N, C-alpha and C positions, 0 to 999 in steps of 0.2 A: 454556417459557423460564423460567430461574431468576429469582426476585424478588431484586433487590439491594439493596432498601429496608431500611435499618437501624433508623430512626425513622419511625413514621408516626402523625400526630395526625388525628382526624376529628371536627369540631364539638365540640371539647374546651372545657369550662368548669371553672374551678377557684375555690373560695372556702375560707376558713379557719373560717368561722361559718355555720352553717345559714341564718341570717337576714341575713347580710351581702351586700354587693354582690360580684359576681364580680371576682376579681383579674384573671383572663383570660377571654375569651368568644369563642366559635365560632373556636377555633384549629384550623386544618386545614393540613397540610403533609406532605410526604414528603422525607426525606433519605437519599440513597443511601449505601451503605457507602463508606468512603474519602473522604467530604466534609470540608472544613475551613470553619467558619463562625465569624465573630464575632458575638456577641451584644450588642447596643446598646440603650440606653434609659435614661432618667433614673432616679435613685434611687427605688425604691418602685414603679417601673413594672410589675414582675413578672418581671424577668429570672431571680432566683433561684428564683421559684415554677416558671417553665418547666424549669429545671434539676432541680429536685426531682420534677417529674412524670415527667421522663425516667428519673431514677434510682430512681423508685418509693418515694420518701420521702414523697409526698403523692399522694393518689388524686383523679381528677377527680370533680366532682359530676355531670358528664354528658359525653357523648361516648366515644370509644374511642381507646385508645393501643395501639399494636402496636410491639414490639421484636424485631427479627431475625425478623419475620413471625409472632410470637406475640401473641395479644391479652392483655393484661395485667389488664384489669379485674377478672377474677374468680380471678386466680391465688391459690394458698395462699402462706403464708409461706415454706414450702420452695422452692417453685417460683420465687418472687421472689429468695430467697437465691441460688439457682443462676444466675438471670439475672444478678444483680449480679456474679457471678465473671467476667463478660465485660466489665464496666464499671469504671471509676474516677472518682472525683469529688474535686475540690479546692476547698474552700470559703475564703471570706475569713477565717474564724476559725481555720484550720489544723486543728482537731480532733485535736491531738496528745495523746498520754497522758503526764501529767507524772509518772507513777510509774514510767515506763519511759525508758531511755536513748535518745538519737537512733538508735542501731543498732537496738535493739529495736522501735522505732516503724516503722522502714522495713522490718524483717524480718517484722512482724506478718502482712501478708497472704500472705506465702510459708509461714509456719508454719500459718496456718489451712488452707492447701492441702496440708499434710502434707509439704512437701519436706525432704530431709535437711539437717541443720545444716551439713555440710561444704559443700553446694551454696549454701545460704543466705548463708553468710558471704562467699563469693566474689562472689555477686551483689550483696549490700548494699554491700560495700567498692567495688565498681565504680561502682555508681550514685552513692554519696556522693562518690567521687572526681570524677565528672562534674559534679555540682552544686557542687563546691568545698567540701564539708563534711566530707572524710575525717577531718580532725583533731578533729572534734567528735563522733566516733562514740560516745564513752562519755559525753558530756555530757548533762545534763538539758535537755530542751528549753526550760524556763523560764529557763535562764540565757543563752539566745540572743536575739538582736535579732529584731524582727518579721520583717525580710526573710529572715533565716536560718531562722526557723521555717517560713516559707512555702516555701523550698526543701526543707525535710525533708518537708513535705506533699506537694510535687510528687514528690519521689523515691519515697515511698511509693506514689503513685498510678501512676507509670510503670513501677515494677519488675515489674508483672505483665503488662506488654505488653497493656493493655485493647483490646478491639475498639472501644469507645466511651470517650472520655475528655471529661469535662465539667469545665470550670474557671471559677470565679467570681472575677474580678479576680486571676489568679495572679501578675501583675507589678506590682500596685498598690503594693506596699511595697519594691520593688527599685529600685536605681539602674539607669541606662541599660545598663551593661555586663551586669549579672546578668539584667536584663529580656531583653536580646538573647540570651544564653546560653540562657535557658528557652525563648524563642520558637523559636530555631533547633532546639532539641532537640524540641519540638512539631512543627515542621515536617517534621523527619526521621522522627519516628514516622509522621507521616501519609503520606509518600512511601515509606519503606522498608516498612512493615508494613500500610499501608492503614487505620490507625486513624482512626475517624471522630471529629472533634474539634469541639466547640463551646465557645468561649472568650469569656465575658462580659467586657467591658472598656468603660472610659469614655475610653480614650486615643485621641484622633484620630491621634496620632503613629503608634501600632501599626496602625491600620486603613489609613493612608496608605502605610506602609512595606511591609506584607505584604498584598497585594491580594486578599484572599479575599472571598467573598460575605458580606453582613451579614443578620442577622435583627434586625429592628427591633421593639421591644416599646413601644407607645404607645397610650394610651386604652384599655386592657385588650385590645387586639388585636395580632395578630403579622403582619408583613409582610416581604417579602425584597427585597433589592436587590443589584445588582453591587457591586464594591469601591469604596470611596471614590476619587475623583480625587485623585492625589497633588498636593501643593502645588507651585506653579509657581515659588516663590521659592527661591533657593538658601540654603543653611545652612552658610556657611563656618566657622562655630565648632562645628559638630557634632562629637561625640566620634569619634575614629578607631576602626575595627574592632579591638577587643582581645579579643574573646571567646575565641578559641581558644587557651587556655592548657593545656588537657587534651586527650584524644583527640577526633578528629573524631566528630561524632555518628553518622555512618554506620557508622564502625568500631566505635563503643561498641554499637550495635544489632546489628550482625553478630556481635560476640563474645557478646553477651547471649543472642541467638537460638540460637546454637550451643550454649551452656550449657544452656539450656531443652531443647533437642533431645537433648543428652547425658543430662539427667535422664529425659526421656520414654523413652529407650531403655535406661536402666539396668535 
């Protein structure tokens, strides 16, 4: 039988100082490929640490982590780099390169993979159109607002169609319309390509609107629960759905996938 587990933790502990208390303790879980989870917890509870452990930016002090069925604890730097080619991560601080344009920031992961510039241009323009930033392609990221920089960071992450997408408060600096746009894009990634997504958020509104299971981080431990129960009160003044000003996400991904197939067959 084929193992469909994308992420597996077994009795994992994590700390940032050898003499410090563990940030996370005795963390054990399995996440199947294609799952979509919210990651919830108070500031400083360890949500970002959990994401860093999955992306291999931090090593556990004990326990075992497996990604795509491979034990990561003793992997070499090159093996970890190859593993990360299947993943993407979006942090709160954006991590954009200020000496590069918006276009070049989004194109970077494709250039690392050696794609032809003609194909890169088509793909970058397409993803920037979808996140509403096509007119800022030549801009320096430092000239953009925080919300716009977040969208550039998300565009750079999704353009590679990762098998695992980790996102740390990706909608935190966005208004409702753009937050909905990004959430719908993540949902379509999950549905269309089976991308495994873990999205850290403090937003109860998001967790009530999109009824995905929740990973809770509290008191150094991790637990799972079903989706939040939607609020029973009505919201007559809630903003109307205005998010679809560009291509539908399923169309975007179908076109993007075809272009990647064309590249692979070239």
